[in-house]
LOROMI-239756 format. One record per atom (N, C-alpha, C, O): residue in one letter; atom name; x, y, z. Coordinates in Angstrom, 3 decimals, always signed. Layout:
<nodes>
NODE,a,CA,X,Y,Z
...
</nodes>
This chain:
<nodes>
NODE,m,N,-18.552,+15.738,-10.441
NODE,m,CA,-17.597,+14.597,-9.833
NODE,m,C,-16.441,+15.622,-9.060
NODE,m,O,-15.980,+16.677,-9.497
NODE,t,N,-16.162,+14.977,-7.844
NODE,t,CA,-15.328,+15.547,-6.930
NODE,t,C,-13.963,+15.290,-7.329
NODE,t,O,-13.766,+14.312,-8.050
NODE,r,N,-12.973,+16.026,-6.969
NODE,r,CA,-11.444,+15.889,-7.434
NODE,r,C,-11.027,+14.553,-6.845
NODE,r,O,-10.215,+13.888,-7.488
NODE,s,N,-11.506,+14.071,-5.656
NODE,s,CA,-11.110,+12.752,-5.022
NODE,s,C,-11.834,+11.685,-5.605
NODE,s,O,-11.391,+10.548,-5.442
NODE,a,N,-12.924,+11.864,-6.289
NODE,a,CA,-13.449,+10.849,-7.072
NODE,a,C,-12.659,+10.483,-8.445
NODE,a,O,-12.619,+9.377,-8.982
NODE,k,N,-12.076,+11.614,-8.853
NODE,k,CA,-11.233,+11.220,-10.145
NODE,k,C,-9.893,+10.484,-9.912
NODE,k,O,-9.311,+9.867,-10.805
NODE,r,N,-9.435,+10.603,-8.597
NODE,r,CA,-8.182,+10.290,-8.442
NODE,r,C,-7.998,+8.779,-8.251
NODE,r,O,-8.801,+8.178,-7.538
NODE,k,N,-7.007,+8.144,-8.834
NODE,k,CA,-6.849,+6.731,-8.928
NODE,k,C,-6.151,+6.430,-7.606
NODE,k,O,-5.394,+7.265,-7.110
NODE,p,N,-6.416,+5.122,-6.963
NODE,p,CA,-5.703,+4.774,-5.803
NODE,p,C,-4.243,+4.663,-5.911
NODE,p,O,-3.716,+4.364,-6.982
NODE,v,N,-3.498,+4.914,-4.731
NODE,v,CA,-1.958,+4.834,-5.006
NODE,v,C,-1.658,+3.472,-4.942
NODE,v,O,-2.287,+2.669,-4.252
NODE,t,N,-0.655,+3.189,-5.691
NODE,t,CA,-0.278,+1.789,-5.847
NODE,t,C,+0.530,+1.338,-4.870
NODE,t,O,+1.038,+2.235,-4.197
NODE,l,N,+0.840,+0.119,-4.546
NODE,l,CA,+1.850,-0.492,-3.785
NODE,l,C,+3.256,-0.038,-4.202
NODE,l,O,+4.090,+0.354,-3.386
NODE,d,N,+3.450,-0.111,-5.429
NODE,d,CA,+4.831,+0.403,-5.959
NODE,d,C,+4.917,+1.861,-5.543
NODE,d,O,+6.026,+2.162,-5.102
NODE,e,N,+4.033,+2.830,-5.572
NODE,e,CA,+4.208,+4.057,-5.196
NODE,e,C,+4.328,+4.247,-3.703
NODE,e,O,+5.055,+5.113,-3.216
NODE,i,N,+3.638,+3.460,-3.034
NODE,i,CA,+3.899,+3.651,-1.587
NODE,i,C,+5.320,+3.257,-1.214
NODE,i,O,+5.985,+3.864,-0.375
NODE,e,N,+5.752,+2.157,-1.924
NODE,e,CA,+7.403,+1.814,-1.603
NODE,e,C,+8.073,+2.875,-2.131
NODE,e,O,+9.084,+3.138,-1.479
NODE,s,N,+7.871,+3.644,-3.151
NODE,s,CA,+8.892,+4.635,-3.669
NODE,s,C,+8.694,+5.735,-2.496
NODE,s,O,+9.730,+6.292,-2.133
NODE,f,N,+7.725,+6.038,-1.985
NODE,f,CA,+7.491,+7.153,-0.824
NODE,f,C,+8.408,+6.716,+0.369
NODE,f,O,+9.135,+7.497,+0.982
NODE,l,N,+8.298,+5.462,+0.610
NODE,l,CA,+9.069,+4.955,+1.760
NODE,l,C,+10.519,+5.147,+1.528
NODE,l,O,+11.271,+5.516,+2.430
NODE,d,N,+10.925,+4.890,+0.282
NODE,d,CA,+12.272,+5.190,-0.179
NODE,d,C,+12.713,+6.722,+0.025
NODE,d,O,+13.784,+7.114,+0.489
NODE,l,N,+11.643,+7.488,-0.428
NODE,l,CA,+12.094,+8.980,-0.340
NODE,l,C,+12.209,+9.467,+1.032
NODE,l,O,+13.011,+10.348,+1.342
NODE,v,N,+11.317,+8.833,+1.959
NODE,v,CA,+11.303,+9.334,+3.361
NODE,v,C,+12.800,+8.751,+4.034
NODE,v,O,+13.456,+9.454,+4.802
NODE,a,N,+13.177,+7.532,+3.675
NODE,a,CA,+14.264,+7.050,+4.132
NODE,a,C,+15.517,+7.955,+3.490
NODE,a,O,+16.456,+8.334,+4.190
NODE,r,N,+15.432,+8.176,+2.418
NODE,r,CA,+16.600,+9.281,+1.873
NODE,r,C,+16.586,+10.518,+2.696
NODE,r,O,+17.632,+11.020,+3.106
NODE,l,N,+15.313,+11.055,+2.962
NODE,l,CA,+15.317,+12.372,+3.627
NODE,l,C,+15.848,+12.204,+5.070
NODE,l,O,+16.547,+13.061,+5.611
NODE,m,N,+15.483,+11.082,+5.640
NODE,m,CA,+15.941,+10.806,+6.976
NODE,m,C,+17.373,+10.644,+7.137
NODE,m,O,+17.911,+10.915,+8.211
NODE,k,N,+18.102,+10.168,+6.011
NODE,k,CA,+19.538,+10.033,+6.083
NODE,k,C,+19.992,+11.471,+5.702
NODE,k,O,+21.045,+11.815,+6.239
NODE,k,N,+19.450,+12.302,+4.946
NODE,k,CA,+20.027,+13.470,+4.667
NODE,k,C,+19.813,+14.590,+5.745
NODE,k,O,+20.626,+15.510,+5.839
NODE,f,N,+18.817,+14.512,+6.478
NODE,f,CA,+18.463,+15.411,+7.478
NODE,f,C,+18.250,+14.541,+8.850
NODE,f,O,+17.133,+14.344,+9.330
NODE,p,N,+19.400,+14.076,+9.384
NODE,p,CA,+19.204,+13.166,+10.597
NODE,p,C,+18.724,+13.864,+11.869
NODE,p,O,+18.111,+13.308,+12.780
NODE,r,N,+19.076,+15.139,+11.818
NODE,r,CA,+18.484,+15.948,+12.938
NODE,r,C,+17.103,+16.130,+13.026
NODE,r,O,+16.505,+16.394,+14.070
NODE,q,N,+16.492,+15.959,+11.689
NODE,q,CA,+14.881,+15.997,+11.689
NODE,q,C,+14.258,+14.848,+11.358
NODE,q,O,+13.103,+14.891,+10.936
NODE,a,N,+15.039,+13.463,+11.524
NODE,a,CA,+14.681,+12.353,+11.056
NODE,a,C,+13.432,+11.720,+12.074
NODE,a,O,+12.529,+10.981,+11.683
NODE,e,N,+13.581,+12.089,+13.128
NODE,e,CA,+12.548,+11.772,+14.151
NODE,e,C,+11.213,+12.500,+13.772
NODE,e,O,+10.158,+11.976,+14.129
NODE,l,N,+11.196,+13.468,+13.194
NODE,l,CA,+9.926,+14.234,+12.937
NODE,l,C,+9.128,+13.538,+11.704
NODE,l,O,+7.925,+13.671,+11.475
NODE,m,N,+10.085,+12.748,+10.939
NODE,m,CA,+9.589,+12.117,+9.897
NODE,m,C,+8.941,+10.541,+10.134
NODE,m,O,+8.389,+9.880,+9.254
NODE,t,N,+9.108,+10.214,+11.237
NODE,t,CA,+8.709,+8.918,+11.744
NODE,t,C,+7.105,+8.697,+11.739
NODE,t,O,+6.668,+7.559,+11.568
NODE,p,N,+6.295,+9.717,+11.916
NODE,p,CA,+4.859,+9.686,+11.551
NODE,p,C,+4.441,+9.326,+10.314
NODE,p,O,+3.543,+8.513,+10.093
NODE,i,N,+5.174,+10.009,+9.370
NODE,i,CA,+5.025,+9.890,+7.915
NODE,i,C,+5.453,+8.329,+7.386
NODE,i,O,+4.932,+7.685,+6.476
NODE,w,N,+6.384,+8.014,+8.117
NODE,w,CA,+6.936,+6.582,+7.808
NODE,w,C,+5.864,+5.551,+8.234
NODE,w,O,+5.459,+4.635,+7.518
NODE,r,N,+5.509,+5.787,+9.333
NODE,r,CA,+4.288,+4.904,+10.087
NODE,r,C,+3.117,+4.860,+9.202
NODE,r,O,+2.609,+3.803,+8.828
NODE,a,N,+2.696,+6.035,+8.871
NODE,a,CA,+1.468,+6.048,+7.890
NODE,a,C,+1.707,+5.422,+6.574
NODE,a,O,+0.804,+4.808,+6.006
NODE,l,N,+2.943,+5.559,+6.043
NODE,l,CA,+3.257,+4.753,+4.854
NODE,l,C,+3.301,+3.247,+5.018
NODE,l,O,+2.901,+2.469,+4.153
NODE,e,N,+3.813,+2.886,+6.183
NODE,e,CA,+3.848,+1.442,+6.367
NODE,e,C,+2.627,+0.847,+6.618
NODE,e,O,+2.433,-0.323,+6.289
NODE,r,N,+1.633,+1.634,+7.259
NODE,r,CA,+0.341,+1.028,+7.502
NODE,r,C,-0.443,+0.945,+6.187
NODE,r,O,-1.109,-0.063,+5.946
NODE,e,N,-0.384,+1.999,+5.309
NODE,e,CA,-0.880,+1.617,+4.206
NODE,e,C,-0.402,+0.633,+3.153
NODE,e,O,-1.136,+0.031,+2.370
NODE,r,N,+0.933,+0.543,+3.232
NODE,r,CA,+1.527,-0.608,+2.515
NODE,r,C,+1.015,-2.019,+3.033
NODE,r,O,+0.767,-3.001,+2.333
NODE,d,N,+0.916,-1.911,+4.363
NODE,d,CA,+0.461,-3.307,+4.924
NODE,d,C,-0.954,-3.724,+4.546
NODE,d,O,-1.309,-4.872,+4.281
NODE,k,N,-1.826,-2.466,+4.562
NODE,k,CA,-3.180,-2.817,+4.178
NODE,k,C,-3.259,-3.319,+2.689
NODE,k,O,-4.009,-4.239,+2.362
NODE,r,N,-2.495,-2.704,+1.869
NODE,r,CA,-2.551,-3.061,+0.484
NODE,r,C,-2.151,-4.430,+0.309
NODE,r,O,-2.823,-5.168,-0.413
NODE,v,N,-0.990,-4.894,+0.977
NODE,v,CA,-0.400,-6.200,+0.840
NODE,v,C,-1.555,-7.114,+1.281
NODE,v,O,-2.005,-8.002,+0.556
NODE,e,N,-2.010,-6.838,+2.528
NODE,e,CA,-3.212,-7.768,+2.990
NODE,e,C,-4.316,-7.933,+2.044
NODE,e,O,-4.777,-9.053,+1.823
NODE,t,N,-4.765,-6.881,+1.472
NODE,t,CA,-5.806,-6.777,+0.522
NODE,t,C,-5.469,-7.757,-0.550
NODE,t,O,-6.256,-8.652,-0.858
NODE,n,N,-4.165,-7.582,-1.191
NODE,n,CA,-3.753,-8.407,-2.212
NODE,n,C,-3.600,-9.932,-1.902
NODE,n,O,-3.818,-10.758,-2.788
NODE,v,N,-3.240,-10.288,-0.691
NODE,v,CA,-3.232,-11.610,-0.263
NODE,v,C,-4.853,-12.255,-0.034
NODE,v,O,-5.129,-13.446,-0.183
NODE,i,N,-5.626,-11.405,+0.277
NODE,i,CA,-6.999,-11.872,+0.511
NODE,i,C,-7.650,-12.038,-0.923
NODE,i,O,-8.334,-13.028,-1.182
NODE,l,N,-7.450,-11.186,-1.704
NODE,l,CA,-8.005,-11.376,-3.215
NODE,l,C,-7.296,-12.627,-3.894
NODE,l,O,-7.933,-13.340,-4.670
NODE,a,N,-6.048,-12.863,-3.605
NODE,a,CA,-5.376,-13.937,-4.152
NODE,a,C,-6.015,-15.190,-3.708
NODE,a,O,-6.353,-16.128,-4.431
NODE,a,N,-6.140,-15.090,-2.413
NODE,a,CA,-6.762,-16.463,-1.738
NODE,a,C,-8.219,-16.796,-2.287
NODE,a,O,-8.645,-17.929,-2.512
NODE,a,N,-8.952,-15.508,-2.474
NODE,a,CA,-10.311,-15.835,-2.907
NODE,a,C,-10.311,-16.366,-4.414
NODE,a,O,-11.149,-17.191,-4.778
NODE,r,N,-9.369,-15.876,-5.241
NODE,r,CA,-9.145,-16.417,-6.499
NODE,r,C,-8.751,-17.872,-6.680
NODE,r,O,-9.112,-18.608,-7.599
NODE,a,N,-7.958,-18.173,-5.668
NODE,a,CA,-7.327,-19.644,-5.482
NODE,a,C,-8.507,-20.557,-5.093
NODE,a,O,-8.646,-21.677,-5.584
NODE,r,N,-9.304,-20.053,-4.238
NODE,r,CA,-10.448,-20.858,-3.620
NODE,r,C,-11.399,-21.111,-4.868
NODE,r,O,-11.937,-22.213,-4.979
NODE,l,N,-11.603,-20.176,-5.747
NODE,l,CA,-12.615,-20.414,-6.856
NODE,l,C,-11.882,-21.558,-7.807
NODE,l,O,-12.472,-22.566,-8.195
NODE,t,N,-10.578,-21.258,-8.105
NODE,t,CA,-10.198,-22.411,-8.940
NODE,t,C,-10.073,-23.891,-8.361
NODE,t,O,-9.894,-24.876,-9.077
NODE,r,N,-10.182,-23.917,-7.089
NODE,r,CA,-10.291,-25.260,-6.394
NODE,r,C,-11.831,-25.673,-6.431
NODE,r,O,-12.161,-26.859,-6.418
NODE,s,N,-12.683,-24.713,-6.474
NODE,s,CA,-14.049,-25.141,-6.335
NODE,s,C,-14.801,-24.664,-7.543
NODE,s,O,-15.452,-23.621,-7.496
NODE,p,N,-14.718,-25.478,-8.736
NODE,p,CA,-15.439,-24.983,-10.013
NODE,p,C,-16.786,-24.718,-9.883
NODE,p,O,-17.311,-24.034,-10.762
NODE,s,N,-17.525,-25.168,-8.858
NODE,s,CA,-19.006,-24.881,-8.767
NODE,s,C,-19.421,-23.514,-8.502
NODE,s,O,-20.534,-23.031,-8.713
NODE,h,N,-18.291,-22.892,-7.967
NODE,h,CA,-18.423,-21.421,-7.562
NODE,h,C,-17.667,-20.526,-8.512
NODE,h,O,-16.456,-20.704,-8.638
NODE,t,N,-18.272,-19.597,-9.176
NODE,t,CA,-17.622,-18.616,-10.036
NODE,t,C,-17.685,-17.346,-9.570
NODE,t,O,-18.608,-17.074,-8.802
NODE,m,N,-16.808,-16.409,-9.906
NODE,m,CA,-16.701,-14.952,-9.521
NODE,m,C,-17.189,-14.293,-10.965
NODE,m,O,-16.562,-14.451,-12.013
NODE,d,N,-18.353,-13.568,-10.846
NODE,d,CA,-18.632,-12.794,-11.990
NODE,d,C,-18.686,-11.309,-11.640
NODE,d,O,-18.920,-10.476,-12.516
</nodes>
């Protein structure tokens, strides 16, 4: 098994924590803050993808509760 196969996916809370960390670093090192914007953008993209996935999964579950003839197994 490869190392990446063993790793658990990063959670939404972890992504938010990393955004907080980058924000603190930007404040602490204002002259280098612009260099951190690609990291910020990447974290925001990952956060947005996780949120969108969670919304889709919740919508699918809600649809199944409204339609008892369809069950998710």
